[in-house]
Each structure stands twice: as structure tokens, then as C-alpha cells.
Steps between C-alpha positions, in 0.01 A plus 500: 500500500412248768357596837828396665699725265261786571529453877879488472500812284295684763741382773796622295332833432426548871859413595641746247268769632607425859869511411453825310320653800777393738766628262321835475464517880871445566639697205541816701631332813873510427554663838313222679623159599369166604413474864388244752172545679343317790131419498308632796355229723173687554431608141606458139726807522875479456769684695828570323816376662747748641671724245810479717515120457411505132782744430744221583378295202409783262741374232333157504151652487598725208650206310181298540285797401693514172458125454125517564456782249691296240290192575179700453625617159602145407163354601317771306700418187455124542127536564454729201690250282273221624199708401626556148631145446235281663173686480552701180230755577442846636333554834290800591493565874252783527367385838460174688377320188776423255391439144692358211518739206639270234253448217549123504430464872183326614440743789266789419601862522258709706 
């Protein structure tokens, strides 16, 4: 495995982990919807837009929520396929360091 392949494998592994975390976070939010928020001028805080105004486009927000969830699933599948097709190895993500576990890999296992 080349260094470039290893770096790409780590990137793929991190993206899959991120997508899985997001998916887990929003799994139980069926009663929630997308919302617009305005960034505060004086800080990095956000203030949600008026519920009254958002109610007027709730059908649009719900449709896009469904589309975003589907896109997350699609990207997870595509990314996992890329891992199995291109890198042909297993990644162990125990902590920040990601090590290749395949016996033919040149990277050592700690």
C-alpha cells in the first residue's frame, strides 16, 4: 500500500465515521425539522428564525430533510464501496491514529 493510498484510506475512514455520527445524531429527530438561523453579530452564537415564519414553508423544509437523510445514506454507501474497492484493507480507528490491519500492509500495527 502506498502512502497516498494509506492517506486516502484514513480520509475515507474519517468520513464514514463522521457520516455515521451524524446519522446517529439525527436518527431520533423525526419530530424535528430543518430551520434557518441567523448568526449573531457580536458572537459565534446563532438565533433561530421565527417559528411563525418557518411554519409557512414547513412542507419544503420537511422535504429537504428527507432528501438530506437520503443523501447521507447514499454517501455512506458510496464511501464504503470506495473503501472496499480501491484500498482493499481494513482500518482500525481506535483513536486519532488509524492503523492498517491487513497483513500485507507496510504500516505497522501498534
